[in-house]
N, C-alpha and C positions, 0 to 999 in steps of 0.2 A: 476501557471497554471498547473495542475495535468496532466498528459499523462495517470495514471492509478489508480483507484480505487479499493482498496481490500475490500471484505467482507468477513470475516471469515465464515467457514462452519459450528461451531462448537456449533451454535444456533438453528440449524435445520430448522424448516419451519419460523423461525422468519428471518433467516440468507436470505431465499429465498424471504421473504415480503422487506428487507431491500434492495434487492439488486434492485427489482422492481423498488421501491422508489427510489433509489439513478439513475439509469436510467432516470426514468423521470425527474428530479431535473437537472442531467447532460444536458439531451437533450434541456432544457428550456434556460440552460446558454447556451449552444454552440449556440442557436437561439439567445441569447440577445448579445452574442459576434459578431456574423454575421453581427447583424446590426448596431451595435458600429462602426464595421471595417467600414461599408459602408459610414459612415458620417466624420471617421476621417481619412485623406488623409495623415496626417503625421507618421501615424502607420508604423514601419517598420516590422512587422510581415509577414514572408514568406509564411508561411502554415496556414492550417485551423488548428484550435485547435477542436479536438475532442477525448476528454479522452474513456476510456473503463473501464467498470465496471467487475470484475473477483471476481469469488469465490475460496477461495484458504483454503484448510485445514490446519488449525493451530498448527499444532505438530511441526515444525521446529520452529515456534517462541515461542512456551511453553516450548521446551526443553531448546533454548536458553536465555530465561529469567529466568530460576531457575538456568541457568551454572555459574559459578565464573568469565568467561569470561565477560558476563553481569555485572556482579556487578563490578568486574574491569574498566569497560569502561564507565557505566553510575550508579555510585554509589547513585546520588541523585534521581535517575528516580524512578518512581513506576514499579510498575511489569508489567502491562498493556502497558505502553510506551515501555518496553524493546521488548515486544513480536511484538508489531507495528514496531519497529526498525529492528529486524530481518525478517519480513514479507517483510518489503521493501526493503532489502537487498536482500533478496531469490526471491523476482519479477525480479529486476536486474538483478543478477547475480546467478539464481540457483544451479549450478554447484560450484560456490566459495563459495556459503555459507554451503553447505552440505560438502566440501572438508575440509573445515577449522573447524568445528564441530567433524567430523571425526576423522580428526589429532588430535585436541585436546583431544576428550573423551567427552563423555556427561559429565561428572563432572568438565570439566576443564576450 
């Protein structure tokens, strides 16, 4: 179960539409999850599942996707997947992702 869903802002108005659509779909999934938990007494889930849908400027992901580090870590992955990996890392630890990129240089 995701805790965060990231929507890139690079698509402009389309990104806003995607975010609204994902929020609606996510709300439906959360409601379904709550209903299923009511009938499942063996569930070990401690908390409520309510993922957040956020907009994120994808510059960091774009830079990473074109870097030597990206090619070394994920040689078999497409550029778009490398970008997604970087954005996921950035959401989890923004300072760590930025620092690593700064330390290695853009081309590293």
